[in-house]
KEKOL-407010 format. One line per 5 residues: number of its first residue (from 1); their letters; for each residue y negated, z, x negated of C-alpha. Coordinates in steps of 0.5 Angstrom, whole numbers. Each point is the difference from the previous one (the first is absolute). Last residue first. Layout:
NUM = a = Y/Z/X; ...
***
This chain:
409 = xxxxx = 14/-51/-7; 0/1/7; -4/7/1; 4/5/4; -2/1/7
404 = xxxxx = 6/-2/3; 0/-2/8; 5/2/5; 0/-6/5; -5/-1/6
399 = xxxxx = -2/5/5; -1/8/1; -3/2/6; -5/6/0; -2/4/6
394 = xxxxx = -4/1/6; -1/-7/3; 1/-4/-7; -1/2/-7; 3/-6/-5
389 = xxxxx = 5/2/-5; 2/-3/-7; 6/2/-3; 0/3/-7; 4/0/-7
384 = xxxxx = -2/3/-6; 4/7/0; 2/3/-6; -5/-2/-5; 2/3/-7
379 = xxxxx = 2/-7/-3; 2/-1/-7; 6/5/0; 2/-3/7; -2/2/7
374 = xxxxx = 2/-2/7; -1/3/7; 1/-4/6; -4/-3/6; 5/-5/4
369 = xxxxx = 0/5/6; -6/4/0; 1/7/-4; 1/6/3; 8/1/-1
364 = xxxxx = -1/-1/-8; 2/-7/-3; 2/0/-7; 0/-8/-2; 1/2/-8
359 = xxxxx = -2/7/-3; 0/0/-7; -6/2/-2; 1/7/4; 6/1/-4
354 = xxxxx = -3/-1/-7; -6/5/2; 5/5/2; 4/-1/-6; -5/1/-4
349 = xxxxx = -2/7/3; 7/2/-1; 5/1/6; 6/-3/-3; 5/2/5
344 = xxxxx = -1/-5/5; -6/-4/-1; 1/-5/6; 0/6/5; -7/2/-3
339 = xxxxx = -3/-7/1; 3/0/7; -3/7/2; -7/-2/-2; 1/-7/4
334 = xxxxx = 1/4/6; -6/5/-1; -4/-7/-1; 2/-2/7; 0/7/4
329 = xxxxx = -7/1/-3; -3/-7/2; 3/1/7; -4/7/1; -6/-3/-3
324 = xxxxx = 0/-6/5; -1/5/6; 3/-2/6; 6/5/-1; -5/6/0
319 = xxxxx = 4/5/-3; 2/7/3; 7/-1/0; 1/-1/-7; 7/2/-2
314 = xxxxx = 4/-2/6; -4/-4/5; -3/-3/-6; 7/-2/-3; 2/-3/6
309 = xxxxx = -6/-4/1; 1/-3/-8; 7/-2/2; -2/-3/6; -5/-4/-4
304 = xxxxx = 5/-3/-5; 5/-2/6; -6/-3/4; 1/1/7; -7/3/1
299 = xxxxx = -3/-5/-5; -3/-5/5; -3/6/3; -6/0/-5; -3/7/-1
294 = xxxxx = 5/2/-6; -3/-6/-4; 5/-4/-5; -2/0/-7; -3/-6/-4
289 = xxxxx = -6/-2/4; -6/-5/0; -6/-1/4; -3/-5/5; -5/2/5
284 = xxxxx = 1/-4/7; -3/5/5; -3/5/-4; -7/1/4; 5/1/7
279 = xxxxx = 4/5/-3; -7/4/-2; -2/2/-6; 2/8/1; 7/-4/2
274 = xxxxx = 0/-4/-6; -1/4/-6; 3/7/0; 6/-1/6; 1/-7/-1
269 = xxxxx = 1/1/-8; -2/-7/-3; -5/3/-5; 5/1/-6; 3/-7/1
264 = xxxxx = -7/-4/-1; -3/-3/6; -1/-8/1; -5/-2/5; 0/-8/2
259 = xxxxx = -7/0/1; -3/2/7; -7/2/-1; -3/3/7; -5/5/-3
254 = xxxxx = 3/6/4; 8/-3/-1; -1/-1/-8; -4/7/0; 6/4/3
249 = xxxxx = 5/-3/-4; -4/1/-6; -1/8/2; 8/1/1; 1/-3/-7
244 = xxxxx = -6/4/-3; 4/7/2; 7/-3/-2; -1/-2/-7; -3/-7/-1
239 = xxxxx = 2/-7/-3; -2/-4/6; 1/-7/0; -4/-4/4; 1/-8/1
234 = xxxxx = -4/-5/4; -6/1/-5; -7/-2/2; -4/4/-5; -4/4/5
229 = xxxxx = 7/3/3; 0/3/-7; -7/3/0; 1/3/7; 7/4/-3
224 = xxxxx = -4/3/-6; -5/3/5; 5/3/4; 4/3/-6; -2/7/2
219 = xxxxx = -1/7/-3; 1/-2/-7; 4/5/-4; 6/-5/-1; -5/-5/-3
214 = xxxxx = 0/-7/2; 1/-7/-3; -2/-6/3; 3/-7/-2; -1/-7/3
209 = xxxxx = 2/-7/-1; 7/1/-1; 4/-7/1; -2/-1/-8; 6/4/-2
204 = xxxxx = 4/-6/2; 3/-1/-7; 3/7/0; 0/2/7; 5/5/-2
199 = xxxxx = -4/3/-6; -6/0/4; 3/5/6; 3/4/-6; -6/1/-3
194 = xxxxx = -4/2/6; 6/5/2; -1/3/-7; -7/0/1; 0/4/7
189 = xxxxx = 5/5/-2; -3/1/-7; -7/2/3; -6/-4/3; 4/-1/7
184 = xxxxx = 0/-7/2; -2/-5/6; 2/-7/-2; -3/-6/4; 5/-6/-1
179 = xxxxx = -2/-8/2; 7/-2/2; 2/-8/-1; 7/2/-2; 1/4/7
174 = xxxxx = 7/1/1; 3/-1/-7; -5/2/-5; -2/5/5; 7/3/0
169 = xxxxx = 1/0/-7; -7/3/-1; 3/6/5; 6/1/-4; -4/0/-7
164 = xxxxx = -4/6/3; 7/4/2; 2/-1/-7; -7/2/-3; 0/6/4
159 = xxxxx = 7/2/-3; 6/1/4; 2/7/1; 4/3/-5; -3/1/-7
154 = xxxxx = 3/2/-7; -3/4/-6; 4/2/-6; 0/-6/-4; -8/0/1
149 = xxxxx = -2/-5/-6; 6/-5/1; 2/2/7; -7/-2/3; 2/0/7
144 = xxxxx = -4/6/2; -7/-4/-1; 1/-4/6; -3/5/5; 4/1/6
139 = xxxxx = 0/8/0; 6/5/1; 3/0/-7; 8/-2/0; 1/4/-6
134 = xxxxx = -4/4/-5; 6/1/-5; -2/5/-5; 0/-3/-7; -5/6/-2
129 = xxxxx = -5/-6/-3; 1/-4/7; -1/6/4; -7/2/-3; -2/-7/0
124 = xxxxx = 2/-1/7; -3/6/3; -8/-2/1; 2/-7/3; 5/3/5
119 = xxxxx = -5/5/3; -5/-6/0; 5/-5/3; 3/5/5; 6/3/2
114 = xxxxx = 5/3/-5; 7/-3/2; 5/3/-5; -2/4/-6; 7/1/-4
109 = xxxxx = 5/5/-3; -4/6/2; -2/6/-5; -3/4/5; -5/3/-5
104 = xxxxx = -1/-6/-5; 1/-6/4; -2/3/7; -6/4/-2; -2/-6/-4
99 = xxxxx = 0/-4/6; -4/5/4; -5/0/-5; -1/-7/-1; 0/-1/8
94 = xxxxx = -5/5/1; -5/-4/-5; 2/-6/4; -2/3/6; 4/-3/7
89 = xxxxx = 1/7/2; 5/1/-6; 5/4/5; 6/1/-4; 8/-2/2
84 = xxxxx = 6/3/-4; 6/-3/3; 7/3/-3; 5/-5/2; 7/2/0
79 = xxxxx = 5/-2/-5; 7/-2/3; 0/-8/-2; -7/0/4; 0/6/5
74 = xxxxx = 6/2/4; -3/-2/7; -4/6/1; -3/-2/-7; -2/-7/3
69 = xxxxx = -3/2/6; -4/5/-3; -2/-6/-5; -3/-4/6; -4/6/3
64 = xxxxx = -3/1/-7; -2/-7/0; -2/0/7; -5/6/-1; -3/-4/-7
59 = xxxxx = -1/-6/5; -3/5/5; -6/1/-5; -3/-7/1; -4/3/5
54 = xxxxx = -3/5/-5; -4/-6/-3; -7/3/0; 2/7/-2; 7/4/1
49 = xxxxx = 7/-2/-1; -2/-5/-5; 7/-1/-3; 3/2/-7; 8/0/-1
44 = xxxxx = 5/2/-5; 7/-1/1; 5/5/-3; 8/-2/0; 5/6/1
39 = xxxxx = 7/3/-1; 3/-4/-6; -7/0/-3; -7/-4/0; -7/2/-1
34 = xxxxx = 0/0/-8; 4/-6/-2; 8/0/2; 6/-4/-3; 7/1/3
29 = xxxxx = 5/-2/-4; 4/-7/1; 0/-2/-8; 2/8/-1; 6/-1/4
24 = xxxxx = 2/-6/-3; -1/3/-7; 4/6/2; 6/-5/3; 0/-3/-7
19 = xxxxx = 0/6/-4; 6/3/4; 3/-7/0; -1/0/-8; 3/7/0
14 = xxxxx = 6/-1/4; 1/-6/-5; -1/4/-6; 5/6/3; 5/-6/2
9 = xxxxx = -1/-3/-7; 2/7/-4; 5/1/5; 4/-6/-2; -2/2/-7
4 = xxxx = 4/6/1; 6/-3/3; 0/-5/-5; 1/6/-6
***
């Protein structure tokens, strides 16, 4: 009798152990949403490979090359990245069409680093309604940091408001009696920037004595510059895109107006703005940066940039290492890979957003020393630090500390 009972107990124990083992493995089971399997992760992207902003197309090409490198090294937790990138020509209706194709036909897990404020604004509601991550969008508009209303959208680069607040902090400290004249583009970019500047100046917003807006369709902004000079301002802030930034630099020299000149980061390119405007006219201009400059020899022996240059040599040899967009594409692709690694075997769209909102002090190879990426469920602005720089000779020189553009509460 006893032996039967013992047998029964033993059998029961075995069953309990087997059940426990089963539920244990069930807990650690792989979880997938559309776009992820044991073998691959499908990532969707839209870029202006054609049209007025086609210069930015190299960002998509850099990302494609970076994912090729990751796949060659074994992928992410054994899965290969399938990167599907379409041209939207910088046209919002085309962006909507291409993103629908990515989600409904290609069935991607997420949409990554789609470029431009107009295109991203056009697809934001659709992606949020579908609960598809719109991750690390390539635009500095402040509205991508709105986890409450758009929990599936997140930016990457510093927002225009963050950058503008840094200039405000600098002026309050270095030139507290400044008389500021502002030139800004009459659209989301210009207004976002202006708001950041005034928020940053706070109680000292009366330092702003003149504001001139221009339309992107105007052939020249010369008359606005002449008007601003007449106000007697000693600080000129140029919230302009490259074409108009170069015009402003030339015009200031021509009318011999020598205020302290601050230039927005989007127009700080030596190749497309400073050189055409004349190096001698740009001496002493201030701006801010968050990424290393491939054109600057001070990074030649930097471990992160060495990795970047080695990557270009092997996977994207035709790239122009002096193009800031190539540096940008590498840094944002590296951030995407980091998030997917953090997801482990739980490749659901919800977990992708959860991990993207859990980055702590992550430093891609191409960001300036001291600039890191941090996010939280209530903060969808990954990069909020920049460093001031001054134009000297034929290049930018960084100075001072890394400054945070967050609002002090």
